[in-house]
N, C-alpha and C positions, 0 to 999 in steps of 0.2 A: 504493500500500500504506500502510495506516494506521501512524503512528509509535507506538512503544512509549512509554506514559506515564511509565514509570520512567526511560527514556533522556532524555525531554524535560526532566525535573526533575533529571537527573543523580544519581539515588539508586539503591541496590540494591533488589532485590525484597523483601528483609526489612527495609527501612528502617522506623524507628519514626515515630510521628506527629510527634515533635519534629524529627526529621531532615527530614521532608517539608516541614514548615512553614518551617524554616530555609532550605532550598533554594529554596522558592517565593518567600520574601521577597527573597532575593538576586536571583533572576532577574526578578521583577516590577519591582524597582527598575531593573535594567539595561535591560529592554526596554519600559519604560513609554512609551506614545505621546508624552508630553510631552517626552521626551528625543530622540524621532525623528520630529518633526513632518513630515508629508507622506510618510513612508516606509511604503509599504503592506506591505512585507515584515516590517518591525518590528511593525506593527499585527497582522498575522496570527500572528507569533511570540508576541506578548503573549496573544492569544486562545488559542493552543495551550497556553501555559503555564497559563493559568487553567483551561482544560478539564481538563488533566491533574491539577491540584491539587484541583479540586472532586471528581474521581473518587477519587483516592487518599486524601484526608483523611477521606472518609466510609467507615467500616469496612464497611458493607453493600455500597456500590457497589464498593468495592475488591475484596471477595470475589467479586462477580459478574464484575468485570473480569479478575481472576486466573484464573477458571475458563473464561470464554467470550469474553474480549476486550472491545473497546469497546462492542459491542452489548449484551453481558451486564451492563455496568455499570448499565444502566437497570433491571435486574431483580435486582440484588444484594440488594435489601432485600425481595424478594418471597417468599423462602423455598423456591420450587419447585425450581429447579436447585441451590440450595445445600443441599438436603436428601438428597443421595445419589442423585439421578436419574442413570442411566447412559446413557439414550437408547435402550435396548433395547425392542423392542415398539412403536416409533413410527416410521412410515415418512415420512422427510422428503421423499421423492421425489414425494409427492402435492402439494407446494407449488411454486409458480413464483416466480421472482425471484432476484436476485443475493444473495451473501453479504456485501455491504457496504452500509452505510447502512440505508435503510428496509426493504429486502427481508428482511434478517436479522431485523429487529425484528418484521416482519409474521409471520415464522415463529414467533417466541416468543409473539406475541400470539395467534396461532391455537392454539398449544399450550395456553396458559393458558385460553382460552375453552373449549377442548374439555374441560377438567377443572373447569368451574364458574366461570370468570372469573378476573381478576387478583386477587392477594392484597390484602387490606385492611390489611396490616401498617402501623402508623404510621411515618412517615418524617420526619426533620428537614427543615425548609425550607432553601432555598439561602442561603448567606452572601452578603452584599453588600460591595462595596469602595467606599471614598470617599477622595479625596485632598483634604487640607485644608492650605492655606497660612496660616502665622502669622508674626508678627514675631519678631525676635531676642529682644527683651525678654519677649514673651509666652511664648516657649519657656523662657526662664530662670526666670521667676517663676510660670508657670502661668496659665491663663486658662479661660474658659468660652465656648464658641461654640454658635451655633444653626445646625444643618444643615438644608437642604431636601432630603429624600430621597423619591424616587419608587419605590414598590414596590406589588405587588398586595395587595389585601385578601383576606379569607377567601372572597370570591366571585369572585376572579380579576380584579377590576377594578383598573386602575392608579390609584394614589392618592398625592398629594404630602403629605408630613408634615414638620412641624418637630420636629427631635430635638436636644436639648441634650447637649453632650458636654463633660466636664471634662478639660482638658489639664493633667496634673500638672507641677509645676515641675521643670525639668531635662531635659525631653524633648529628644532630638537629632533632627537631620535623618534621616529614614528610620524613626523610631520608629513603632510601630503601637499604636493604642488600640482595644481590643476592647469593643464594646457588646453584651453578651449579650442575645439575644432581640429584636434590632432589625433582623433580616434578613427574609426572606420567610416567609410562614406555612407551617406544616408540612403534610404530606399525611396524610390519614386520621387527623387528630387528633394528629399528631406535633408535637414542639416547634418553635418558631419558630427560624429560622436567626439568625446573628449578623451584626453590622456591624463591619467592620474599617476604621478610619480611619487612613490613611497620612499621616504628618506631613511637611510640606515647610516649611523655615524660610527666610524671605527674608533675604538678606545684609544686614549692617549697613554703613554708610558708613565707620566708623572701626575696627570690631573684627572679628576673625576668631576663630571658636570651634574648639577642639580638645578633644573630649570635654567636660570640665567646666571647662577653662581658657580664658581669653580672652587674645588677643594684640593688641597695638596698637603703632604707631610713634609716636615723639615727637621732634619737631625741636628742637634747641637750637643756640645760636650757637657759633662757634669759641671766643670768649672764655669762655663758660660752661664749655665742655668743658675748657679749660685751667685756669681759675681756680675752677671749681665754683660752685654756687648751688642754687636751689630752683625747681621747676616744679610746676604744677598738672596732675594727670592725671584725666581723666574715666573713671569706672568704672561698672559696673552698680549699684554701691551708693553712688554719689555721688562728689564731687570729693575727691581725695587729694593731699596735698603730698608730693612725692618729692625727696629731697636728692640732688643731683648732686655727687659728690666731684671735687676738682681732679684733672685729668689723665684724665678719662673718655674712653675711646677710642670712635671710631665703631663702631656695631654692638653696643656693650655692652648686655646685657639685664638689667633689674632685675625682681625678683619682688615683687609685692604679695600677700602670703599671705592667702587667704580672701576675695579680692575677685572671684572668678570665679563660675561658675554653681553653683547649689545642686544637690547630687547627688540623684538620684531616691530618694524615700522616705527621706531622711536630712537631718539638719540641717547636715551637713558641706558645705563649698563648695570649689570649685576655686580656682585662683590667677589673677591677672592679670599677664601678662608684658609689660613695656614695653621695646621696642627703641629705642635712641638713634640718631637720625640727626643728624649734625653738618653744619650748613649753612654752606658756605663762600661768602662774598659774591663776586659777580662784578664789582662796581663799588665803588670806594672814593673818598672825597673826598681832596683834597690833604692835609688834616690827618691823616686816617687813614693814608694812604700814608707820610707822614713818621714817624708813630708806629711803624708796622710796620718801617720802615727802621732806626729807632733800636733796635728790638728785635733786628733782624738784626745790627747792629753790636755790641750788648751781648753777644749769644751767640757772636759770632765766626763765624757761619754765612757761608759763601762762596756767593754766588749768581752764576752766569754773567751777564754783561752782557746786558740786554734779554731775559733768560730768567726773570725773576721771575714771580710769579703774577699780578700786576696791572701791566700796562704803562701 
């Protein structure tokens, strides 16, 4: 039994276009084959999600689906069944075939042919999906990429095309860039579909992004944590000097305001957060041990014999 497209996307039957798009994007990211390599069930699930989305996002297909189910989606833009036809006066018993898959479609086709052929109503072409991987800095500052897209031309022949796409500064992992009119050609003179570019950002070796903020770790010596000092921090916007106050504790986080990622369509930037990692040496020279011992004596700290940090 065919699954309900609304159930597949997890939306109500009166869901708006925006709600359908939001549900689709979430599920498409969750079930994308790249996340489930070699998993045939996940691949089928992804196809199922795409099929449901392509039907429900098209108002004409959706109308046909709502009235006649999956087979009716192919005729939602035809006008015949959506124009008040009740089925009276037409004997379906004259036709052979099952009511699933092609058999039901053949019944529709025979019906339309009996009344002068299929409707020539213009229909929008299919939308295309493309996944694009970009670097951390490219996402932060924006970039332009050239995509190789294979799609049918107006004659139905497969054709590879180079399409340029501008990636705005500040896009995040999972962002979608829509290229209007770059999908498949329309039917019967209808408009061309769109191309949806799904952005995937490669991880950075030193930085982690959270929305428009950047996070990094910075190691300092025990002595610097105790006495204070200055360190150099690499950020998206260049090297910055960060002052470390005396007595800085391990795990302390400093904020470099405005050194994060530029916010989409804005001049405002996120922040860069630096987490301090205090490095304790596991080996000391005789001189260093002697100096640390003097410090112990000076502070009056009692250490159990042979239980010091450095034996």
